[in-house]
C-alpha positions as CSV (number, residue, x, y, z in Angstrom):
1,M,20.6,1.9,14.0
2,N,23.8,0.5,12.7
3,P,24.3,-0.2,9.0
4,M,23.4,-3.9,8.2
5,P,24.1,-4.2,4.4
6,M,23.8,-8.0,4.5
7,L,20.3,-8.1,6.0
8,T,17.7,-9.1,3.4
9,T,14.6,-9.8,5.6
10,L,13.1,-7.8,8.5
11,T,9.9,-8.1,10.5
12,L,9.0,-5.5,13.0
13,E,5.8,-6.1,15.0
14,S,4.1,-3.9,17.6
15,L,7.2,-1.7,18.1
16,R,7.4,2.0,18.9
17,L,9.9,3.3,16.3
18,E,12.0,6.4,17.0
19,D,12.8,6.6,13.3
20,K,9.6,8.6,12.6
21,H,10.1,8.9,8.8
22,L,12.1,5.6,8.4
23,N,15.1,7.5,7.2
24,E,17.5,5.4,9.3
25,L,15.9,2.2,8.1
26,N,16.3,3.2,4.5
27,K,19.9,4.2,5.0
28,C,21.0,1.3,7.2
29,L,19.3,-1.6,5.3
30,P,20.2,-0.9,1.6
31,N,19.8,-4.6,0.5
32,L,16.5,-5.3,2.3
33,Q,14.3,-7.5,0.1
34,V,11.5,-8.4,2.4
35,L,10.0,-6.0,4.9
36,K,7.1,-6.6,7.3
37,L,5.9,-3.8,9.5
38,V,3.0,-4.7,11.7
39,G,1.5,-2.3,14.2
40,S,4.6,-0.1,14.4
41,T,3.7,3.1,16.1
42,E,5.1,6.7,16.4
43,L,5.8,6.9,12.7
44,K,5.1,10.3,11.2
45,D,4.6,10.3,7.4
46,P,6.8,7.3,6.9
47,K,8.6,6.8,3.6
48,I,10.1,3.6,2.4
49,H,12.8,4.1,-0.2
50,L,14.6,0.8,-0.7
51,L,15.9,-0.1,-4.1
52,S,16.2,-3.9,-3.4
53,L,12.8,-4.3,-1.7
54,Q,10.7,-7.0,-3.4
55,T,8.0,-7.8,-0.8
56,C,6.4,-5.4,1.6
57,H,3.6,-6.0,4.1
58,W,2.6,-3.0,6.1
59,S,-0.2,-3.1,8.7
60,V,-0.9,0.4,10.1
61,Y,-3.0,0.6,13.2
62,N,-2.6,4.3,14.1
63,H,-3.3,7.4,12.1
64,H,-0.7,8.7,9.6
65,T,-1.0,11.7,7.3
66,S,0.8,9.8,4.5
67,L,2.5,6.6,3.6
68,T,5.1,6.7,0.8
69,L,6.8,3.7,-1.0
70,I,9.4,4.3,-3.6
71,T,10.6,0.9,-4.4
72,P,11.6,0.2,-8.0
73,N,11.9,-3.6,-7.6
74,L,8.9,-4.2,-5.4
75,I,6.8,-7.2,-6.7
76,T,4.3,-7.8,-3.8
77,L,2.7,-5.1,-1.7
78,T,0.2,-5.6,1.1
79,I,-1.2,-2.6,3.0
80,E,-3.7,-3.0,5.7
81,C,-4.8,0.2,7.6
82,I,-7.6,1.4,9.8
83,Y,-7.5,5.1,9.1
84,P,-6.9,5.8,5.4
85,P,-3.8,8.0,5.0
86,A,-2.6,9.6,1.8
87,L,-0.9,6.8,0.0
88,H,1.8,7.3,-2.7
89,V,3.3,4.2,-4.4
90,E,6.1,4.2,-7.0
91,A,6.7,0.6,-7.8
92,P,7.0,0.0,-11.5
93,M,7.6,-3.8,-11.1
94,L,4.6,-4.3,-8.8
95,S,2.8,-7.5,-9.8
96,H,0.6,-8.3,-6.7
97,F,-1.1,-5.5,-4.7
98,H,-3.4,-6.1,-1.8
99,L,-5.0,-3.0,-0.2
100,C,-7.4,-3.2,2.8
101,I,-8.9,-0.2,4.5
102,V,-11.0,-1.3,7.4
103,S,-12.2,2.1,8.6
104,G,-15.8,3.2,8.5
105,L,-14.8,6.8,7.9
106,T,-16.7,8.8,5.4
107,Y,-13.8,9.5,3.1
108,A,-11.3,7.5,1.0
109,P,-7.6,8.0,1.1
110,A,-5.8,10.1,-1.4
111,F,-4.1,7.5,-3.5
112,T,-1.5,8.3,-6.1
113,A,0.6,5.8,-8.0
114,K,2.8,5.7,-11.0
115,K,1.3,3.6,-13.7
116,F,1.5,-0.1,-12.8
117,E,2.9,-1.8,-15.9
118,H,3.2,-5.3,-14.4
119,L,0.2,-5.5,-12.1
120,K,-1.4,-8.9,-12.5
121,T,-3.2,-9.4,-9.2
122,L,-5.2,-6.6,-7.4
123,W,-7.2,-7.1,-4.3
124,L,-9.0,-4.0,-2.9
125,N,-11.2,-4.0,0.2
126,S,-12.7,-0.7,1.3
127,L,-16.0,0.8,2.1
128,H,-15.1,3.5,-0.5
129,L,-14.3,1.4,-3.6
130,C,-15.7,3.9,-6.0
131,L,-13.5,6.7,-4.7
132,L,-10.5,4.4,-4.5
133,L,-11.0,3.3,-8.1
134,S,-11.2,6.9,-9.2
135,D,-7.5,7.3,-8.2
136,F,-6.3,4.4,-10.3
137,L,-5.0,5.0,-13.8
138,T,-6.5,2.7,-16.4
139,T,-4.8,-0.6,-16.0
140,E,-5.2,-3.1,-18.8
141,I,-3.0,-5.9,-17.6
142,V,-4.7,-7.0,-14.4
143,E,-5.6,-10.7,-14.7
144,D,-7.1,-11.3,-11.2
145,L,-9.2,-8.5,-9.7
146,T,-11.0,-8.9,-6.3
147,L,-13.1,-6.0,-4.9
148,G,-14.7,-6.1,-1.5
149,S,-16.5,-3.6,0.7
150,G,-16.7,-5.6,3.9
151,H,-20.0,-6.3,5.6
152,R,-21.0,-2.6,5.8
153,A,-21.1,-1.3,2.3
154,P,-22.4,2.3,2.2
155,R,-25.9,2.7,0.8
156,N,-25.0,5.6,-1.3
157,S,-22.1,3.9,-3.1
158,K,-21.8,4.8,-6.8
159,L,-19.7,1.8,-7.8
160,T,-20.9,0.2,-11.0
161,L,-19.5,-2.5,-13.2
162,G,-19.1,0.2,-15.9
163,K,-16.7,2.1,-13.5
164,V,-14.8,-1.2,-12.8
165,F,-14.4,-2.0,-16.5
166,T,-13.4,1.5,-17.3
167,V,-10.4,1.3,-14.9
168,F,-9.7,-2.4,-15.7
169,P,-10.9,-2.9,-19.3
170,N,-9.5,-6.4,-19.7
């Protein structure tokens, strides 16, 4: 990949990427502000480390061990995945976060995040909401919270309103 410092928006759909960790993408697109990755395959533990990125939509259809985003100016993040990978997010300016895990697997992803200090809108859709909420730090500034478990909510779910209000007290 050739350096493209002026490129600010990139959409990649249904491509097999040779850049398994996205190192070349991070290096060659330093001013990227909008990134949409839909169905890109052959990635192995991809890591997005883009300082100018403001919007990211990542639809993952194959299994990854982990997804990492280190993006200090990210405002909007959408992640849709089938198989829940370990997910690490460092995005201190994140304001809108949409996470959808459509798998019926019996475990939730390992989710780690730095504290979201600007998160206003959070939309979580997973069969394992209780486990997913356990990974969130208490977030007092969320104004719009949507939780969904799809049409096949597990019978043994331990999700309670008390748990929700403990993580999102306001």
